[in-house]
Steps between C-alpha positions, in 0.01 A plus 500: 500500500640231275385501143347182362536347150131439439572430132665163568281191538635334813325177403659483155814315615856557378556620144628234259855549386543572133608193305814560295492293179784266416647518150722229354826660398514359150765645267364818343265601783547877553496633856611810690701521820313771698799589719736587213256552215694250289269341243598195300419156370584178679799330333626242753566417865827523690562393860133526592461843336319594182695677227317778313606659173384852414447642151863614488626145557614566859465213748424526874437238768209525743392275786170315466333674793122480555317788328841615383409607144240692306314403183289779351547684828357218712713305751573137419711221641731339248541124533739273316355266237440146615782267415457355154386142485780271388496436130358166403757257369409345167593158371655440158150451358384840631282358779527622860771299671400301807767557766611207712339263255472134588401304193159341542446129449497421130159481335389195309464726197808554283636720225678318220742660256675351200856484624757583764573846360129586514480382863810697599374820340157469664671445835726803445203735456208335682684292762383713794137487387515126446637437850230721651235300316663159543520432126763268355631548145615187317663457155333267250802440274289579197134566431455179298456300820230732637187285441659193660632701795157653565343154509770375741460804725127457553339842520198601705367776727797635698736306272539724201766533235623818338719444195730754334575424134756657267404610147126480560385655174236406243606210283791384717527143623472638854164662428367182336603292799353744750167519316445130572501554879146522639564469875341789692765463773779570251585846367758533224643841424801595296699759315581544131877465531692202361683460830475648849828687435319713244246610763783696666524854367804541275617813682516303826766270352687779324387444141288704258281209393490121502659369177293302250608137492464320163278192484680175567739650756427438871380835634729533802809396305410744223455786747831433672685479166344825376582687823839341570377362829675164480286196574138503634622451856696826483213666313252405772724650767494828309122490462430419863746764624300762310175425683463690827121527505178517303607808304757287320233272353266548207133561577362174350708291739405715799130465428525127436673422831274729705192323362644161593575607857148638538350180359682252724445710815126563456302389806328164454 
């Protein structure tokens, strides 16, 4: 007479298979190969295999087979780490670079700077950001004309002006002129340096410090004479060549320009 397995519940259905956990094979994860007993830490991958290093510094390759390793005596399946996300490209200003950028239509708002050198330097560092935002930078050819230019421009909502001024310190003619501007659609910021050149870090142009220029001597000419840079045209080439990004500029200039960009791009 056949024996019967009365202990098994015939209505229970098939037993569930044991789930083997997956472990990401990050460098340093310690596993054991049960077939050979080799125990080591993950160091790299080669030709679809994982390379383990034991405590003696010996390396061995093993295939990434399902349930092929042990951790704390329990079977696991090693899986390769997901591919790293591509590193974000940064612009010269430190912002995330927009790939395949098509410059947007220029806003009615503008950023004004004192001269051509100022405009070129702003473009060198913030050019990508300005094209993303559709902001045009224009030179004023001197801050003395600012009140008249503001009146000609005609500001209003969605038609703002951001103005960058050199040597904006207490008691300067620039600060006195700026204090007279009461238009809420105009923001004037500045830096304490006599000229935009001085807002470039000395180390970036290969000098220890910017020389002091005696009163009565034009600043750029005095700088070039003191440094042996020839005329201001040659001096400017040296200054601009030293600027690769925002790290080459002094903090007061960085903050001043960032505030202007924020101001002229605020939603109406």
